[in-house]
Every structure is written in structure tokens, then in C-alpha cells.
C-alpha positions as CSV (number, residue, x, y, z in Angstrom):
1,M,-32.1,-2.7,0.8
2,R,-30.3,0.6,0.1
3,N,-29.7,1.8,-3.4
4,I,-26.3,3.4,-4.3
5,R,-26.1,5.0,-7.7
6,V,-23.3,4.1,-10.1
7,R,-22.6,7.8,-10.8
8,D,-21.9,8.4,-7.1
9,I,-19.4,5.6,-7.1
10,I,-17.7,7.0,-10.3
11,N,-17.5,10.5,-8.7
12,A,-16.1,9.1,-5.5
13,V,-13.4,7.0,-7.2
14,E,-12.4,9.9,-9.4
15,R,-11.9,12.1,-6.4
16,L,-10.0,9.4,-4.5
17,C,-7.5,8.9,-7.4
18,V,-6.5,12.5,-7.2
19,E,-6.5,12.7,-3.4
20,A,-4.4,9.5,-3.0
21,C,-1.8,10.7,-5.5
22,T,-1.4,14.2,-4.1
23,T,-2.1,14.2,-0.3
24,L,-0.5,12.1,2.5
25,H,-2.3,11.6,5.8
26,G,-1.4,12.8,9.2
27,D,0.1,9.5,10.3
28,W,2.7,9.9,7.5
29,W,3.7,13.3,8.7
30,E,4.0,12.1,12.3
31,A,6.1,9.1,11.3
32,V,8.5,11.2,9.2
33,E,8.9,13.7,12.0
34,E,9.8,10.9,14.3
35,A,12.2,9.5,11.7
36,I,14.0,12.8,11.4
37,S,14.5,12.9,15.2
38,R,15.9,9.4,15.2
39,E,18.0,9.5,12.0
40,E,21.7,9.8,12.9
41,S,23.0,10.4,9.4
42,P,23.0,14.2,8.4
43,L,22.4,13.2,4.8
44,G,19.5,10.9,5.9
45,K,17.9,13.8,7.8
46,D,18.2,16.1,4.8
47,I,16.6,13.5,2.6
48,L,13.7,13.0,5.0
49,K,13.1,16.8,5.1
50,L,13.2,16.9,1.3
51,L,10.5,14.2,1.2
52,Q,8.4,16.4,3.5
53,E,8.9,19.4,1.3
54,N,7.9,17.4,-1.8
55,A,4.7,16.2,0.0
56,R,3.9,19.8,1.0
57,L,4.3,21.0,-2.6
58,A,2.2,18.2,-4.0
59,A,-0.7,18.9,-1.6
60,S,-0.5,22.7,-2.2
61,T,-0.3,22.5,-6.0
62,G,-2.5,19.4,-6.5
63,E,0.4,17.7,-8.4
64,A,1.4,14.1,-8.0
65,I,3.8,13.2,-5.1
66,C,5.7,11.0,-7.6
67,Q,5.7,10.6,-11.3
68,D,4.8,6.9,-10.9
69,T,1.1,7.3,-10.0
70,G,0.8,3.5,-10.0
71,M,-1.6,0.9,-10.9
72,A,-4.9,1.6,-9.1
73,V,-5.6,-1.0,-6.4
74,V,-9.2,-0.6,-5.1
75,F,-10.5,-2.3,-1.9
76,V,-14.3,-2.4,-1.6
77,E,-16.3,-3.3,1.5
78,L,-19.8,-3.8,0.1
79,G,-22.6,-4.0,2.6
80,Q,-24.8,-7.0,1.9
81,E,-27.9,-4.7,2.0
82,V,-26.6,-2.5,-0.8
83,H,-27.9,-2.6,-4.3
84,I,-25.8,-0.9,-7.0
85,E,-28.2,1.1,-9.2
86,G,-27.6,1.9,-12.8
87,G,-24.8,-0.4,-13.8
88,S,-21.9,-2.6,-12.7
89,L,-19.8,-1.9,-9.6
90,Y,-16.6,-2.9,-11.5
91,D,-17.4,-0.7,-14.5
92,A,-18.2,2.2,-12.2
93,I,-14.8,1.8,-10.5
94,N,-12.9,1.7,-13.7
95,E,-14.7,4.7,-15.1
96,G,-13.8,6.6,-11.9
97,I,-10.2,5.6,-12.4
98,R,-10.3,6.7,-16.0
99,R,-11.7,10.1,-15.1
100,G,-9.5,10.6,-12.1
101,Y,-6.3,9.9,-13.9
102,V,-7.3,12.4,-16.6
103,K,-8.5,15.1,-14.1
104,G,-5.4,14.8,-12.0
105,Y,-2.9,14.7,-14.9
106,L,-1.7,11.4,-13.5
107,R,0.6,9.1,-15.4
108,K,-1.2,6.2,-17.2
109,S,1.0,3.2,-16.4
110,V,-1.2,0.2,-17.3
111,V,-0.4,-2.0,-20.4
112,N,-3.1,-4.2,-22.0
113,D,-1.0,-7.4,-22.1
114,P,2.0,-8.5,-20.0
115,L,3.9,-9.4,-23.2
116,I,2.5,-7.2,-25.9
117,R,2.6,-4.2,-23.5
118,R,0.5,-1.6,-25.3
119,N,-0.6,1.2,-23.0
120,T,-4.3,1.2,-22.3
121,G,-4.2,5.0,-22.2
122,D,-6.4,5.6,-19.2
123,N,-4.8,3.5,-16.4
124,T,-7.5,0.9,-16.4
125,P,-8.3,-1.8,-15.5
126,A,-7.8,-1.4,-11.8
127,V,-7.1,-4.3,-9.5
128,I,-10.3,-4.6,-7.5
129,H,-10.8,-6.6,-4.3
130,V,-14.4,-6.8,-3.0
131,D,-15.4,-8.1,0.5
132,I,-19.1,-8.6,1.3
133,V,-19.8,-7.2,4.8
134,P,-22.8,-6.7,7.0
135,G,-24.8,-3.5,6.7
136,S,-26.0,-1.0,4.1
137,N,-22.8,1.0,3.4
138,L,-20.1,1.0,0.7
139,R,-16.5,1.7,1.6
140,I,-14.0,2.3,-1.2
141,T,-10.3,2.6,-0.7
142,V,-8.1,3.6,-3.6
143,A,-4.4,2.7,-3.2
144,P,-2.2,3.5,-6.2
145,K,0.8,1.2,-6.2
146,G,4.0,2.2,-8.1
147,G,6.0,-0.4,-10.0
148,G,9.3,0.4,-8.3
149,S,8.2,-0.8,-4.9
150,E,5.8,-3.5,-6.1
151,N,8.6,-5.1,-8.1
152,C,10.6,-5.5,-4.8
153,S,7.9,-7.7,-3.2
154,G,8.0,-11.4,-2.6
155,L,6.1,-14.5,-1.4
156,K,7.4,-17.7,0.0
157,M,5.7,-20.9,1.3
158,L,7.7,-21.6,4.4
159,R,7.5,-24.8,6.4
160,P,5.7,-24.6,9.8
161,A,9.0,-25.7,11.4
162,D,10.5,-22.4,10.1
163,G,8.4,-20.6,12.7
164,R,8.8,-17.1,13.9
165,E,12.5,-16.9,13.0
166,G,11.8,-18.1,9.5
167,V,9.3,-15.3,9.0
168,I,11.8,-12.7,10.2
169,R,14.6,-14.1,8.0
170,Y,12.4,-14.0,4.9
171,V,11.1,-10.4,5.5
172,L,14.7,-9.2,6.0
173,E,15.8,-11.1,2.9
174,V,13.3,-9.3,0.8
175,V,14.0,-5.9,2.2
176,E,17.8,-6.3,1.9
177,A,17.5,-7.5,-1.7
178,A,15.3,-4.5,-2.5
179,G,17.9,-2.1,-1.1
180,A,17.4,1.4,-2.5
181,N,15.1,0.4,-5.3
182,P,11.7,1.0,-3.5
183,C,12.8,4.6,-2.4
184,P,13.1,4.1,1.3
185,P,12.1,4.8,4.0
186,I,9.6,2.1,3.1
187,T,6.6,0.6,4.8
188,V,6.5,-3.1,4.8
189,G,3.2,-5.0,4.6
190,V,3.4,-8.7,5.6
191,G,0.7,-11.3,5.0
192,L,1.1,-14.3,7.2
193,G,-1.1,-17.4,6.8
194,G,-4.0,-18.3,4.6
195,N,-2.7,-19.8,1.3
196,F,-0.7,-18.6,-1.7
197,E,-3.0,-15.9,-2.9
198,M,-4.5,-14.9,0.5
199,A,-1.0,-14.1,1.9
200,A,-0.4,-11.6,-0.9
201,I,-3.7,-9.9,-0.4
202,L,-3.1,-9.7,3.3
203,A,0.3,-8.1,2.7
204,K,-1.3,-5.5,0.4
205,K,-4.1,-4.8,2.9
206,A,-1.5,-4.3,5.7
207,L,-0.2,-1.2,3.9
208,L,-3.5,0.5,4.5
209,R,-3.2,0.5,8.3
210,P,-2.1,3.9,9.8
211,L,1.6,4.1,10.5
212,G,2.3,3.5,14.1
213,Q,-0.8,1.4,14.8
214,R,0.2,-2.0,16.1
215,H,-1.6,-5.3,15.4
216,P,-4.3,-6.1,18.1
217,E,-2.7,-9.5,18.9
218,A,0.2,-9.0,21.3
219,H,2.5,-11.6,19.8
220,I,2.0,-10.2,16.3
221,A,2.5,-6.6,17.5
222,E,5.8,-7.8,19.1
223,L,6.8,-9.4,15.8
224,E,6.1,-6.1,13.9
225,T,8.3,-4.2,16.3
226,E,11.1,-6.7,16.1
227,I,11.2,-6.8,12.3
228,L,11.1,-3.0,12.2
229,E,14.1,-2.8,14.5
230,R,16.0,-5.4,12.4
231,I,15.2,-3.6,9.2
232,N,16.4,-0.3,10.6
233,S,19.7,-2.0,11.6
234,T,20.5,-2.9,8.0
235,G,22.0,0.6,7.4
236,I,20.2,1.0,4.0
237,G,18.8,4.3,5.2
238,P,16.7,7.0,3.4
239,Q,16.8,6.6,-0.3
240,G,19.4,3.8,0.2
241,L,22.2,6.3,1.0
242,G,22.9,5.0,4.5
243,G,21.3,5.7,7.9
244,R,19.1,4.3,10.6
245,I,15.7,4.8,9.1
246,T,15.2,2.3,6.3
247,A,11.5,1.6,7.2
248,L,8.8,3.8,8.7
249,D,6.8,0.8,9.9
250,V,6.0,-2.9,9.5
251,H,2.4,-4.1,9.5
252,I,1.4,-7.7,9.6
253,E,-2.0,-9.2,8.8
254,T,-2.7,-12.8,9.5
255,Y,-5.2,-15.5,8.6
256,P,-5.7,-19.2,9.6
257,T,-3.7,-21.6,7.5
258,H,-3.2,-25.3,6.6
259,I,-1.4,-27.6,9.1
260,T,1.4,-28.1,6.5
261,S,1.8,-24.5,5.5
262,L,3.3,-21.2,6.6
263,P,2.8,-18.7,3.7
264,V,4.6,-15.4,4.0
265,A,4.1,-12.5,1.6
266,V,6.0,-9.2,1.7
267,N,4.6,-6.2,-0.1
268,I,6.9,-3.1,0.0
269,Q,5.6,0.4,-0.2
270,C,7.8,3.4,-1.1
271,H,8.1,6.3,1.3
272,A,4.7,7.7,0.2
273,T,1.9,5.6,1.8
274,R,-0.7,6.6,-0.8
275,H,-4.3,5.7,-0.2
276,A,-7.6,7.5,0.2
277,E,-11.1,6.2,1.1
278,A,-14.7,7.2,0.9
279,F,-17.9,6.0,2.5
280,L,-21.2,5.9,0.6
């Protein structure tokens, strides 16, 4: 059994909050460079270059990429041989969120009740997903999710007979209904299979995959590519002002499902694929 101290988790989450909201990874830069080369609209090219400049300024100044610094979504892979020493894992994560959002001058966007809507003042509680995995390590991924893109997401329980074409139609329906609202070029996470709640979690997890990385199953990779091409034929374009590049990528994650079901969830991410991870 390996002990991991609560204070180390707090410090890691605090750092990840700031990093995720201020710094985009190399895969994003590569994807946007490719998008600029493929974008046919002069205005679209200019918008993509402005997004790059905004990201450069955020990284160099330590300021947030966007004023909506999101609700903190935290994915945890907890090794089954790990013992959390000195307190609760959930409490440690929320304390790290609290400190990170103060340290980074990040907007606090969480309200205490969906109807009363009083701000909690520190961006907690986070949405936390924990998977128990083999080993003695702890992996934490912080993925701030802004309301503008999250509100454009959707889930539908298709019939098995709807098949591959039904999946494509539904993803396109969600993207076209979103239009300019999620600040394209977007990344589209799709959860396929499982049940009602599993599909949504899969769609969220899909957004963590590096841009440009295809699914290991060939038929799912082909589906990702086809949906991406279809989305980029809608003409929505960067920031919804027209053009070829509406999406940077489409990622699909799958899970076995019931014989009568074909759940499909679509989780849309704005142009900034924000997440950061740490291993303890």
C-alpha cells in the first residue's frame, strides 16, 4: 500500500486549475495551424489567428484564456494500492479547486442550487469522476468546462435500427443547432453505448484525447473522420461567421450496451480544449 498525502493532492489540483485555464497543449497549436492552412474564408483565417494570439497572451501573462473559467470537472484514476492519508479525496480536490480559482484570479461560476442560484464564491463543488485502476499511482485531470459550450450538448436514446447513420444524423443535429454559440471551431466529444449516464460521461472523457488522435478501432476511427468532414461542410465556420473549419476534431468513446439500446451523447467543447493532468 502506498500513502499519498491530502496536501499533495490539494497542491496538485490548485496548480492544475491555473494551468488548464491559461495554457493550451501542443496538439491544440498543431490543430489550429492545420485549420488555418485549410480555411478558405479570409475572415475565418483571421479569427483563427486571433485565437492563437489570445492563447499566446494567456500563457505569457498567466491570465485566463476565456473569462468563463468553467465548472471544474475532475477525472481521477485511483490506483487500488493507494491510501489517501490525512483526509478525504473529495475534500482535497475541492480545496484544491478553491485555492486554484483564487490564486489564478479565475471566475467563480458555480451556484449552490439550480433554482435559488446563489454563488458559492469559490467555484466548488467540482464534478468528480473516480475510476479505480490497478497499481499504486494517482492520476488527476482537471478539465474546466464553460457554460456556453456545455449548454449546447445533448443526449438521445436511439434505436439500434438507427445504426451508424442515425448516430451521424444526431451529432450533426446537435452541432447545427449549436451554431455559433459554443465559439467554434469546436471539439466534439461523442459517447456511444453504455446507458443513459454512461454515454454522457464517455462524451466528456472523449474531449480529453489529444486532437488528431484517432480511436484504436478502425470502424470508430472512420466514423470520427466522417462526422468531422460532415461538420466542416456545414459552413458554420470559425466563431460562426462562415468558413470550412467548424470543428477541430471529433472524438468518440464507446462502451457495450443493451440489446435494445443505442445511447448517443454529444458534449461540445469550445475552441479552447482546456485540461491539465498530474501523476502522484
